[in-house]
N, CA, C and O of each residue as an XYZ file, in Angstrom:
420
protein
N     -35.078     30.561    -21.921
C     -34.441     29.355    -22.414
C     -32.953     29.356    -22.080
O     -32.393     28.321    -21.719
N     -32.310     30.522    -22.200
C     -30.882     30.614    -21.891
C     -30.621     30.262    -20.429
O     -29.633     29.603    -20.106
N     -31.526     30.714    -19.542
C     -31.359     30.420    -18.119
C     -31.466     28.914    -17.864
O     -30.725     28.365    -17.050
N     -32.381     28.260    -18.556
C     -32.562     26.830    -18.384
C     -31.317     26.055    -18.834
O     -30.874     25.130    -18.154
N     -30.764     26.444    -19.979
C     -29.549     25.804    -20.478
C     -28.402     26.057    -19.511
O     -27.634     25.144    -19.208
N     -28.281     27.274    -19.030
C     -27.227     27.626    -18.086
C     -27.360     26.803    -16.803
O     -26.367     26.271    -16.307
N     -28.560     26.695    -16.269
C     -28.773     25.927    -15.042
C     -28.466     24.444    -15.260
O     -27.883     23.798    -14.388
N     -28.853     23.903    -16.414
C     -28.557     22.505    -16.718
C     -27.050     22.298    -16.803
O     -26.530     21.318    -16.270
N     -26.350     23.201    -17.460
C     -24.890     23.120    -17.566
C     -24.245     23.204    -16.187
O     -23.338     22.429    -15.881
N     -24.696     24.121    -15.364
C     -24.167     24.293    -14.016
C     -24.382     23.033    -13.182
O     -23.476     22.591    -12.475
N     -25.576     22.457    -13.265
C     -25.882     21.243    -12.525
C     -24.971     20.093    -12.955
O     -24.443     19.372    -12.108
N     -24.785     19.919    -14.260
C     -23.918     18.860    -14.755
C     -22.471     19.066    -14.319
O     -21.793     18.106    -13.954
N     -22.000     20.289    -14.353
C     -20.625     20.588    -13.934
C     -20.402     20.240    -12.474
O     -19.388     19.639    -12.118
N     -21.336     20.612    -11.644
C     -21.218     20.330    -10.207
C     -21.250     18.824     -9.965
O     -20.473     18.309     -9.161
N     -22.136     18.122    -10.649
C     -22.254     16.674    -10.485
C     -20.988     15.960    -10.917
O     -20.515     15.065    -10.216
N     -20.437     16.334    -12.044
C     -19.214     15.700    -12.546
C     -18.044     15.972    -11.620
O     -17.273     15.058    -11.330
N     -17.889     17.192    -11.152
C     -16.790     17.528    -10.252
C     -16.903     16.798     -8.920
O     -15.888     16.405     -8.345
N     -18.095     16.616     -8.433
C     -18.291     15.919     -7.157
C     -17.871     14.461     -7.273
O     -17.364     13.890     -6.307
N     -18.070     13.852     -8.429
C     -17.713     12.458     -8.604
C     -16.219     12.254     -8.765
O     -15.728     11.156     -8.503
N     -15.488     13.254     -9.181
C     -14.050     13.129     -9.407
C     -13.238     13.188     -8.118
O     -12.075     12.783     -8.116
N     -13.802     13.670     -7.041
C     -13.051     13.824     -5.804
C     -12.795     12.459     -5.188
O     -13.706     11.642     -5.053
N     -11.542     12.224     -4.817
C     -11.150     10.951     -4.228
C     -10.710     11.188     -2.792
O     -10.063     12.187     -2.479
N     -11.068     10.266     -1.943
C     -10.578     10.358     -0.578
C      -9.196      9.724     -0.530
O      -8.938      8.714     -1.185
N      -8.327     10.322      0.245
C      -6.982      9.777      0.363
C      -6.841      9.107      1.724
O      -7.290      9.628      2.745
N      -6.216      7.959      1.710
C      -5.962      7.245      2.948
C      -4.708      7.811      3.596
O      -3.768      8.212      2.910
N      -4.702      7.837      4.900
C      -3.511      8.258      5.620
C      -2.569      7.060      5.703
O      -2.978      5.986      6.144
N      -1.312      7.229      5.285
C      -0.365      6.105      5.352
C      -0.164      5.613      6.786
O      -0.182      6.394      7.738
N       0.024      4.328      6.911
C       0.267      3.672      8.186
C       1.714      3.190      8.178
O       2.170      2.624      7.185
N       2.433      3.406      9.267
C       3.810      2.919      9.378
C       3.762      1.488      9.903
O       3.203      1.216     10.966
N       4.365      0.576      9.127
C       4.353     -0.848      9.484
C       5.769     -1.405      9.394
O       6.653     -0.795      8.794
N       5.968     -2.566      9.997
C       7.212     -3.306      9.812
C       7.080     -4.083      8.516
O       6.001     -4.582      8.198
N       8.168     -4.191      7.763
C       8.151     -4.935      6.516
C       9.457     -5.697      6.358
O      10.522     -5.220      6.750
N       9.358     -6.884      5.780
C      10.526     -7.745      5.586
C      10.102     -8.936      4.740
O       8.967     -9.018      4.271
N      11.038     -9.854      4.558
C      10.709    -11.116      3.907
C       9.854    -11.922      4.886
O      10.252    -12.150      6.028
N       8.697    -12.343      4.435
C       7.788    -13.085      5.307
C       8.390    -14.380      5.812
O       8.232    -14.724      6.984
N       9.086    -15.109      4.932
C       9.666    -16.386      5.328
C      10.903    -16.197      6.203
O      11.024    -16.827      7.253
N      11.817    -15.331      5.773
C      13.112    -15.182      6.469
C      13.010    -14.457      7.810
O      13.684    -14.839      8.766
N      12.188    -13.430      7.895
C      12.148    -12.596      9.098
C      10.901    -12.795      9.964
O      10.973    -12.678     11.187
N       9.763    -13.096      9.337
C       8.521    -13.215     10.108
C       8.103    -14.665     10.351
O       7.090    -14.913     11.005
N       8.880    -15.637      9.825
C       8.580    -17.047     10.061
C       7.302    -17.541      9.402
O       6.691    -18.501      9.872
N       6.895    -16.895      8.323
C       5.677    -17.311      7.613
C       5.989    -18.485      6.691
O       7.121    -18.637      6.231
N       5.003    -19.297      6.429
C       5.174    -20.429      5.516
C       4.992    -19.947      4.087
O       4.031    -19.243      3.777
N       5.933    -20.333      3.209
C       5.862    -19.950      1.813
C       6.861    -20.740      0.997
O       7.571    -21.598      1.519
N       6.909    -20.438     -0.305
C       7.779    -21.190     -1.212
C       9.080    -20.482     -1.544
O      10.042    -21.122     -1.969
N       9.122    -19.186     -1.358
C      10.321    -18.415     -1.685
C      10.288    -17.129     -0.873
O       9.392    -16.921     -0.054
N      11.257    -16.283     -1.104
C      11.311    -15.008     -0.393
C      10.223    -14.081     -0.941
O      10.241    -13.721     -2.118
N       9.283    -13.701     -0.083
C       8.169    -12.843     -0.478
C       7.998    -11.712      0.522
O       8.174    -11.900      1.726
N       7.656    -10.543      0.016
C       7.462     -9.359      0.845
C       6.245     -9.530      1.747
O       5.204    -10.036      1.327
N       6.400     -9.098      2.990
C       5.307     -9.149      3.957
C       5.339     -7.894      4.818
O       6.361     -7.216      4.917
N       4.213     -7.600      5.432
C       4.121     -6.510      6.403
C       3.584     -7.092      7.703
O       2.874     -8.097      7.707
N       3.940     -6.435      8.811
C       3.415     -6.837     10.112
C       2.626     -5.668     10.663
O       3.159     -4.579     10.874
N       1.343     -5.914     10.892
C       0.426     -4.885     11.395
C      -0.195     -5.395     12.684
O      -0.806     -6.464     12.706
N      -0.041     -4.638     13.749
C      -0.580     -5.020     15.058
C      -0.177     -6.441     15.448
O      -0.984     -7.195     15.990
N       1.082     -6.801     15.166
C       1.608     -8.094     15.568
C       1.262     -9.254     14.652
O       1.697    -10.378     14.906
N       0.492     -9.021     13.595
C       0.112    -10.084     12.661
C       0.755     -9.819     11.300
O       0.759     -8.687     10.816
N       1.294    -10.868     10.693
C       2.008    -10.739      9.418
C       1.112    -11.122      8.243
O       0.304    -12.047      8.323
N       1.283    -10.376      7.146
C       0.516    -10.603      5.923
C       1.447    -10.511      4.727
O       2.273     -9.601      4.653
N       1.322    -11.443      3.788
C       2.021    -11.294      2.523
C       1.397    -10.124      1.773
O       0.220     -9.816      1.956
N       2.199     -9.470      0.924
C       1.786     -8.254      0.231
C       1.467     -8.547     -1.231
O       2.201     -9.272     -1.903
N       0.380     -7.983     -1.709
C       0.037     -7.971     -3.128
C       0.078     -6.515     -3.588
O      -0.383     -5.624     -2.874
N       0.626     -6.271     -4.776
C       0.673     -4.907     -5.317
C       2.082     -4.370     -5.450
O       2.295     -3.374     -6.142
N       3.048     -5.001     -4.808
C       4.471     -4.706     -4.965
C       5.220     -5.988     -4.599
O       4.670     -6.872     -3.942
N       6.464     -6.078     -5.026
C       7.222     -7.295     -4.750
C       8.487     -6.988     -3.970
O       8.907     -5.835     -3.877
N       9.079     -8.007     -3.422
C      10.305     -7.867     -2.644
C      11.437     -7.299     -3.503
O      12.268     -6.534     -3.014
N      11.466     -7.674     -4.780
C      12.548     -7.236     -5.674
C      12.421     -5.794     -6.149
O      13.380     -5.241     -6.688
N      11.271     -5.181     -5.965
C      11.078     -3.783     -6.371
C      11.723     -2.799     -5.405
O      11.706     -1.593     -5.651
N      12.288     -3.293     -4.316
C      12.816     -2.414     -3.274
C      14.268     -2.740     -2.937
O      14.688     -2.603     -1.788
N      15.025     -3.169     -3.930
C      16.445     -3.455     -3.729
C      16.712     -4.944     -3.606
O      15.814     -5.774     -3.747
N      17.961     -5.253     -3.342
C      18.403     -6.645     -3.213
C      17.967     -7.194     -1.856
O      18.446     -6.749     -0.814
N      17.070     -8.149     -1.880
C      16.532     -8.711     -0.640
C      17.597     -9.383      0.213
O      17.436     -9.501      1.427
N      18.695     -9.828     -0.419
C      19.731    -10.541      0.312
C      20.943     -9.665      0.652
O      21.956    -10.165      1.140
N      20.835     -8.380      0.396
C      21.891     -7.440      0.804
C      21.870     -7.313      2.335
O      20.946     -7.780      3.002
N      22.902     -6.677      2.864
C      23.013     -6.505      4.325
C      21.756     -5.837      4.910
O      21.283     -6.222      5.979
N      21.228     -4.841      4.200
C      20.036     -4.136      4.674
C      18.777     -4.586      3.932
O      17.750     -3.909      3.991
N      18.849     -5.720      3.236
C      17.717     -6.236      2.472
C      16.670     -6.885      3.353
O      16.909     -7.170      4.527
N      15.509     -7.114      2.770
C      14.362     -7.638      3.515
C      14.588     -9.030      4.097
O      13.941     -9.388      5.081
N      15.475     -9.813      3.526
C      15.728    -11.152      4.072
C      16.653    -11.108      5.291
O      16.734    -12.074      6.049
N      17.344     -9.988      5.472
C      18.307     -9.874      6.568
C      17.915     -8.885      7.650
O      18.523     -8.872      8.721
N      16.924     -8.067      7.396
C      16.533     -7.083      8.402
C      15.067     -6.695      8.239
O      14.505     -6.768      7.146
N      14.474     -6.290      9.328
C      13.103     -5.782      9.307
C      13.190     -4.265      9.177
O      13.912     -3.607      9.926
N      12.451     -3.724      8.224
C      12.468     -2.282      7.973
C      11.080     -1.710      8.213
O      10.139     -2.446      8.508
N      10.959     -0.411      8.086
C       9.672      0.277      8.247
C       9.245      0.831      6.890
O      10.076      1.222      6.070
N       7.931      0.854      6.675
C       7.382      1.410      5.444
C       6.082      2.135      5.765
O       5.349      1.760      6.680
N       5.816      3.179      4.991
C       4.527      3.875      5.052
C       3.665      3.250      3.962
O       4.012      3.303      2.782
N       2.550      2.662      4.356
C       1.709      1.947      3.403
C       0.261      2.403      3.499
O      -0.198      2.877      4.539
N      -0.444      2.247      2.386
C      -1.900      2.342      2.390
C      -2.398      1.106      1.670
O      -1.718      0.564      0.798
N      -3.560      0.674      2.030
C      -4.153     -0.505      1.420
C      -5.146     -1.126      2.372
O      -5.643     -0.477      3.293
N      -5.433     -2.419      2.131
C      -6.393     -3.096      3.001
C      -6.071     -4.578      3.079
O      -5.454     -5.146      2.178
N      -6.495     -5.187      4.163
C      -6.339     -6.615      4.357
C      -7.533     -7.297      3.687
O      -8.692     -6.988      3.966
N      -7.207     -8.235      2.793
C      -8.241     -8.946      2.054
C      -7.789    -10.392      1.855
O      -6.699    -10.633      1.336
N      -8.609    -11.345      2.261
C      -8.271    -12.769      2.159
C      -6.935    -13.090      2.825
O      -6.133    -13.852      2.287
N      -6.706    -12.510      3.986
C      -5.502    -12.731      4.789
C      -4.219    -12.313      4.079
O      -3.144    -12.844      4.360
N      -4.338    -11.351      3.149
C      -3.188    -10.754      2.442
C      -3.371     -9.242      2.498
O      -4.493     -8.747      2.614
N      -2.260     -8.512      2.415
C      -2.346     -7.047      2.416
C      -2.289     -6.551      0.980
O      -1.264     -6.683      0.311
N      -3.387     -5.984      0.510
C      -3.484     -5.414     -0.840
C      -3.000     -3.974     -0.753
O      -3.739     -3.086     -0.328
N      -1.753     -3.751     -1.161
C      -1.117     -2.453     -0.998
C      -1.536     -1.500     -2.124
O      -1.584     -1.876     -3.296
N      -1.837     -0.261     -1.734
C      -2.102      0.809     -2.697
C      -0.851      1.645     -2.876
O      -0.468      1.977     -3.998
N      -0.210      1.988     -1.747
C       1.072      2.689     -1.786
C       2.022      2.009     -0.811
O       1.600      1.486      0.220
N       3.312      2.023     -1.147
C       4.347      1.391     -0.323
C       5.617      2.219     -0.452
O       6.239      2.244     -1.514
N       6.007      2.903      0.631
C       7.192      3.748      0.611
C       8.070      3.403      1.819
O       7.643      3.532      2.966
N       9.288      2.968      1.548
C      10.208      2.666      2.645
C      10.521      3.932      3.433
O      10.668      5.010      2.858
N      10.621      3.795      4.744
C      10.986      4.889      5.628
C      12.469      4.766      5.906
O      12.939      3.706      6.317
N      13.205      5.833      5.687
C      14.657      5.806      5.914
C      14.943      5.641      7.388
O      14.331      6.294      8.233
N      15.892      4.749      7.691
C      16.279      4.548      9.088
C      17.280      5.629      9.487
O      18.004      6.167      8.649
N      17.305      5.930     10.772
C      18.208      6.995     11.271
C      19.611      6.524     11.420
O      20.481      7.295     11.825
């Protein structure tokens, strides 16, 4: 009986641990800026966008204001920057999971 309980416990432990493992996406380096000001996208105000393979997408999951003053000299409305992102394109928008600006040299 002890062996049966032990085997059941072992099986449950292995099953639970296997379900907890998450795959991590490799970040992609993309251009990022204000979609309206820098990428010529149609919109109502200054909104964060990314450009992937020459196509621009508005971003969901972070905002333009979360990354500094958009209208500063180095802000998204005045310059195109690079970011390491993970996420997916859904309904012609980029659903960001992670968004990290890459420091320029």
